[in-house]
Structures are given as structure tokens and as C-alpha cells.
C-alpha positions as CSV (number, residue, x, y, z in Angstrom):
1,M,8.9,-101.8,-27.8
2,G,6.4,-104.5,-27.2
3,T,2.7,-104.4,-28.0
4,T,1.7,-103.7,-24.3
5,A,4.3,-100.9,-24.0
6,T,3.1,-99.4,-27.3
7,T,-0.5,-99.5,-26.2
8,A,0.4,-97.9,-22.9
9,A,2.5,-95.2,-24.5
10,T,-0.3,-94.4,-27.0
11,A,-2.9,-94.2,-24.2
12,A,-0.6,-91.9,-22.2
13,A,-0.1,-89.6,-25.2
14,T,-3.9,-89.6,-25.9
15,S,-4.6,-88.8,-22.2
16,A,-2.0,-86.0,-22.1
17,A,-3.4,-84.5,-25.4
18,A,-7.0,-84.7,-24.0
19,T,-5.8,-83.1,-20.7
20,T,-4.0,-80.3,-22.6
21,H,-7.1,-79.7,-24.8
22,F,-9.4,-79.6,-21.8
23,A,-7.0,-77.2,-19.9
24,R,-6.8,-74.9,-23.0
25,E,-10.6,-75.0,-23.4
26,L,-11.2,-74.3,-19.7
27,L,-8.7,-71.4,-19.8
28,Q,-10.5,-69.9,-22.9
29,R,-13.9,-70.2,-21.2
30,Y,-12.6,-68.6,-18.0
31,T,-11.0,-65.6,-19.7
32,A,-14.1,-65.1,-21.9
33,R,-16.4,-64.9,-18.9
34,T,-14.1,-62.8,-16.7
35,P,-12.7,-59.9,-18.7
36,R,-13.3,-57.3,-15.9
37,S,-11.4,-59.5,-13.5
38,A,-8.5,-59.5,-16.0
39,D,-8.6,-55.7,-16.2
40,L,-8.7,-55.4,-12.4
41,Y,-5.8,-57.9,-12.0
42,A,-3.7,-55.8,-14.4
43,R,-4.2,-52.9,-12.0
44,A,-3.8,-55.0,-8.9
45,V,-0.3,-56.1,-9.8
46,E,0.7,-52.5,-9.3
47,A,-0.9,-52.3,-5.9
48,F,-0.6,-55.8,-4.3
49,P,2.4,-58.1,-4.2
50,G,1.6,-60.7,-6.8
51,G,-1.6,-58.9,-7.7
52,D,-3.7,-60.3,-4.8
53,T,-4.2,-59.6,-1.1
54,R,-4.1,-63.3,-0.2
55,T,-1.9,-66.2,-1.4
56,G,-4.6,-68.8,-0.9
57,T,-7.1,-67.3,-3.4
58,F,-4.8,-66.8,-6.4
59,F,-5.5,-68.9,-9.5
60,L,-3.9,-68.7,-12.9
61,P,-4.1,-66.8,-15.2
62,Y,-5.6,-64.3,-12.7
63,P,-7.8,-64.3,-9.6
64,T,-11.6,-63.9,-10.0
65,F,-12.6,-60.5,-8.5
66,M,-15.8,-60.7,-6.4
67,S,-18.3,-57.9,-6.1
68,H,-20.9,-59.1,-3.7
69,G,-22.5,-62.0,-1.9
70,A,-25.7,-63.2,-0.4
71,G,-26.1,-66.4,1.7
72,A,-24.0,-69.1,0.1
73,R,-23.7,-67.3,-3.2
74,M,-21.3,-64.7,-4.5
75,W,-20.9,-62.8,-7.8
76,D,-17.9,-61.7,-9.6
77,V,-17.4,-58.3,-11.2
78,D,-18.5,-59.7,-14.5
79,G,-21.9,-60.9,-13.1
80,N,-21.1,-64.6,-12.9
81,A,-22.6,-66.4,-9.9
82,Y,-20.7,-68.9,-7.7
83,V,-21.5,-71.1,-4.7
84,D,-19.1,-70.2,-1.9
85,F,-18.0,-73.5,-0.5
86,L,-15.0,-71.8,1.3
87,G,-17.0,-69.3,3.5
88,N,-13.9,-67.1,3.8
89,F,-12.0,-70.0,5.4
90,T,-15.1,-70.7,7.6
91,S,-15.4,-67.2,9.1
92,L,-18.7,-66.7,7.3
93,I,-20.6,-69.5,8.9
94,H,-23.9,-67.5,8.4
95,G,-23.0,-66.8,4.7
96,H,-22.7,-63.5,3.0
97,A,-24.8,-60.5,4.0
98,H,-27.0,-62.3,6.5
99,P,-29.8,-59.7,7.3
100,H,-29.5,-60.0,11.1
101,I,-25.7,-59.5,10.9
102,T,-25.8,-56.6,8.5
103,S,-28.5,-55.0,10.6
104,A,-26.4,-55.4,13.8
105,I,-23.4,-54.0,11.9
106,A,-25.4,-50.9,10.7
107,T,-26.7,-50.3,14.2
108,Q,-23.3,-50.4,15.8
109,A,-21.7,-48.4,13.0
110,A,-24.2,-45.6,13.7
111,Q,-22.9,-45.5,17.3
112,G,-19.2,-45.6,16.4
113,T,-16.9,-48.3,15.1
114,A,-13.8,-48.3,17.1
115,F,-12.9,-46.8,20.5
116,P,-9.6,-46.8,22.3
117,F,-11.4,-47.8,25.5
118,P,-13.5,-50.8,26.8
119,G,-17.1,-51.0,25.6
120,E,-20.2,-52.7,26.9
121,A,-20.6,-54.9,23.8
122,A,-17.1,-56.3,24.2
123,L,-17.8,-57.0,27.8
124,R,-21.0,-58.9,27.0
125,L,-19.1,-60.9,24.4
126,A,-16.4,-61.8,26.9
127,E,-18.9,-62.8,29.5
128,E,-20.7,-65.0,26.9
129,I,-17.4,-66.7,25.9
130,R,-16.6,-67.3,29.6
131,R,-20.1,-68.7,30.2
132,R,-19.7,-71.2,27.3
133,V,-16.1,-72.1,28.1
134,P,-16.0,-72.4,32.0
135,S,-12.2,-73.0,32.1
136,M,-11.6,-69.6,30.5
137,E,-10.8,-67.2,33.3
138,R,-10.2,-64.1,31.3
139,V,-10.5,-63.0,27.7
140,R,-8.3,-60.7,25.7
141,F,-9.4,-59.4,22.3
142,C,-6.6,-58.8,19.8
143,N,-6.3,-57.0,16.5
144,S,-3.9,-59.5,14.9
145,G,-2.2,-62.8,15.4
146,T,1.1,-61.0,16.2
147,E,-0.6,-59.1,19.0
148,A,-2.2,-62.3,20.3
149,V,1.2,-64.1,20.3
150,I,2.9,-61.2,22.1
151,G,0.2,-61.3,24.8
152,A,0.5,-65.1,25.1
153,I,4.3,-64.8,25.6
154,R,3.9,-62.1,28.2
155,A,1.3,-64.2,30.1
156,A,3.6,-67.3,29.9
157,R,6.6,-65.4,31.2
158,A,4.5,-63.9,34.0
159,F,3.1,-67.3,34.9
160,T,6.5,-69.1,34.8
161,G,8.7,-66.3,36.0
162,A,11.0,-66.9,33.0
163,P,13.0,-63.8,32.1
164,R,13.2,-64.8,28.4
165,C,11.6,-67.1,25.9
166,S,13.0,-68.9,22.8
167,R,12.1,-68.2,19.2
168,W,12.6,-70.7,16.4
169,K,14.4,-69.1,13.5
170,A,12.4,-69.1,10.2
171,A,9.2,-70.2,11.9
172,T,5.9,-69.0,10.6
173,T,2.3,-69.2,11.7
174,A,0.7,-68.5,8.3
175,R,1.8,-71.4,6.2
176,P,4.6,-74.0,5.9
177,T,8.0,-73.0,4.8
178,W,8.8,-74.8,1.6
179,P,12.3,-76.0,0.8
180,R,14.1,-73.9,-1.8
């Protein structure tokens, strides 16, 4: 092995050792500051597939269990504070526990939370959506992506007059299908 190759091999080994040391130290610090998350994860593996309700928030050796949030900050069950850069995948544009939003939720909850009939608040929201998006003729609120897709298929079949629609085998809307 030449001098250059020896130097490169030594540098690579040193880098790998430093990375391994850093990873080990990071893991020690994480487990030391999150013992309650570890305890909750031990329980969660019995209740949730993989011990978590979402695949996108799982990190080894266990996910961090959050207890509450305010604005752009959130706290885990061990009292550690974090800045939430994810915002629940952008659905929390106003941050956690915004006072105007929590007040509106409390007001509505006191009047009832779910009715199997139309409501004035839903009508006002639909009208506002149509006002902001003039090309939107009608609005349908759905409880899930599946319900929305079924509704879209029904609308497409009614519009085109097609008696059937095709479905791609092994297709998914949630995430890519990885080769096995």
C-alpha cells in the first residue's frame, strides 16, 4: 500500500471511529435525558404497531413522547424543550395552543363537537373557501383520505359517464413503496 493510500485509510478509520464515538455519546445523552419516553415506549410497543402511531416520527432507540406545546415550542414528558420546526407536517401554521384557536375550540366544544347533519359553521367555511378559490363550485368535507378518494371517483364517474374506473395494484397515497 502506498503512502497516499495508507494516509487515506488512516483518515477513514479515524473518521469512522470519531463518528462511532459521537453516535455513542449522542445516544447516551438522549437516553439520559428521556427516561420517561423510554418507559412510555416500552408500553407503546404493546398498543401501537412498532410502538408509534406514525412512521415519520420514529427515531431509534425510541421516539420522544411529547406532553404539550406553546407557539413554536414543545416539551417532552421529561420536561425537555424543543423548537418545533415540523409544525405537525405544516398543519400547525399558527403553532401549538394559539390562544385564539384554543378559545374557538372551547367555544365550539361547549356547543357540541360532531353532528351527523350540516352546520352553519361548516357552511361559512365552505363559502369562504369558494370566495377565495373562485373556480371551486362546490365543497365536500371528508373525514379521511379514503373518503375523499371515493368521493372523487364517484364524481369522475358521474362526470364522464364511465361505468368503472381502474385501480393500480399496490399503489399507495401515504408513502412510496420500497423494493423488497
